[in-house]
C-alpha positions as a LaTeX table, in Angstrom:
\begin{tabular}{lrrr}
\hline
Residue & $x$ (\AA) & $y$ (\AA) & $z$ (\AA) \\
\hline
Unk1 & 115.10 & 53.91 & 91.34 \\
Unk2 & 117.78 & 51.86 & 89.73 \\
Unk3 & 117.61 & 50.60 & 86.03 \\
Unk4 & 116.73 & 47.44 & 87.11 \\
Unk5 & 113.67 & 48.32 & 89.25 \\
Unk6 & 112.28 & 50.32 & 86.64 \\
Unk7 & 112.98 & 48.29 & 83.38 \\
Unk8 & 109.94 & 47.52 & 81.33 \\
Unk9 & 108.87 & 46.07 & 78.00 \\
Unk10 & 106.07 & 46.86 & 76.42 \\
Unk11 & 104.32 & 44.49 & 73.81 \\
Unk12 & 101.47 & 45.19 & 71.18 \\
Unk13 & 98.89 & 42.04 & 71.25 \\
Unk14 & 96.74 & 41.42 & 68.14 \\
Unk15 & 96.38 & 37.58 & 68.19 \\
Unk16 & 98.62 & 37.08 & 65.51 \\
Unk17 & 101.15 & 34.70 & 65.74 \\
Unk18 & 103.79 & 37.34 & 65.27 \\
Unk19 & 103.02 & 39.00 & 68.29 \\
Unk20 & 102.51 & 35.87 & 70.46 \\
Unk21 & 106.21 & 35.68 & 69.47 \\
Unk22 & 106.85 & 39.40 & 70.41 \\
Unk23 & 105.38 & 38.69 & 73.87 \\
Unk24 & 107.68 & 35.45 & 74.15 \\
Unk25 & 110.71 & 37.89 & 73.50 \\
Unk26 & 109.45 & 40.50 & 76.10 \\
Unk27 & 109.03 & 37.95 & 78.36 \\
Unk28 & 112.42 & 36.80 & 77.87 \\
Unk29 & 113.91 & 40.11 & 77.46 \\
Unk30 & 111.97 & 41.27 & 80.98 \\
Unk31 & 113.23 & 37.91 & 82.77 \\
Unk32 & 117.23 & 38.75 & 81.58 \\
Unk33 & 116.79 & 42.34 & 83.16 \\
Unk34 & 114.43 & 41.44 & 85.86 \\
Unk35 & 111.92 & 43.84 & 84.61 \\
Unk36 & 108.30 & 43.68 & 83.92 \\
Unk37 & 106.36 & 43.28 & 80.89 \\
Unk38 & 103.60 & 45.45 & 80.50 \\
Unk39 & 100.82 & 43.51 & 77.34 \\
Unk40 & 98.83 & 46.24 & 75.79 \\
Unk41 & 95.91 & 45.57 & 73.16 \\
Unk42 & 93.43 & 47.71 & 71.42 \\
Unk43 & 90.09 & 47.19 & 70.28 \\
Unk44 & 87.54 & 49.42 & 68.07 \\
Unk45 & 83.96 & 47.75 & 68.27 \\
Unk46 & 82.20 & 47.21 & 65.38 \\
Unk47 & 80.18 & 50.59 & 63.48 \\
Unk48 & 76.83 & 50.55 & 64.49 \\
Unk49 & 74.62 & 51.72 & 61.73 \\
Unk50 & 72.66 & 54.78 & 62.71 \\
Unk51 & 69.30 & 55.77 & 61.24 \\
Unk52 & 65.72 & 55.02 & 61.36 \\
Unk53 & 64.46 & 51.71 & 62.54 \\
Unk54 & 61.19 & 50.24 & 60.59 \\
Unk55 & 61.16 & 46.77 & 62.51 \\
Unk56 & 58.11 & 47.31 & 64.20 \\
Unk57 & 56.99 & 51.46 & 63.91 \\
Unk58 & 56.20 & 51.05 & 60.17 \\
Unk59 & 53.73 & 47.62 & 60.87 \\
Unk60 & 51.96 & 49.50 & 63.91 \\
Unk61 & 51.56 & 52.63 & 61.32 \\
Unk62 & 49.61 & 50.43 & 58.88 \\
Unk63 & 52.48 & 50.95 & 56.05 \\
\hline
\end{tabular}
């Protein structure tokens, strides 16, 4: 495999204007070098509180 076939640009996206600009640069660079773009993003789910749930339980217990 030669360098042209294996060239890859990895760019991180987070929805910001800067990351969109980085994606544009990555696409241009990959075209120039006949490579590929791999766009990646990471997402962390929001924290879910863990503890007793009193929504219906307390009512049925008569509290």
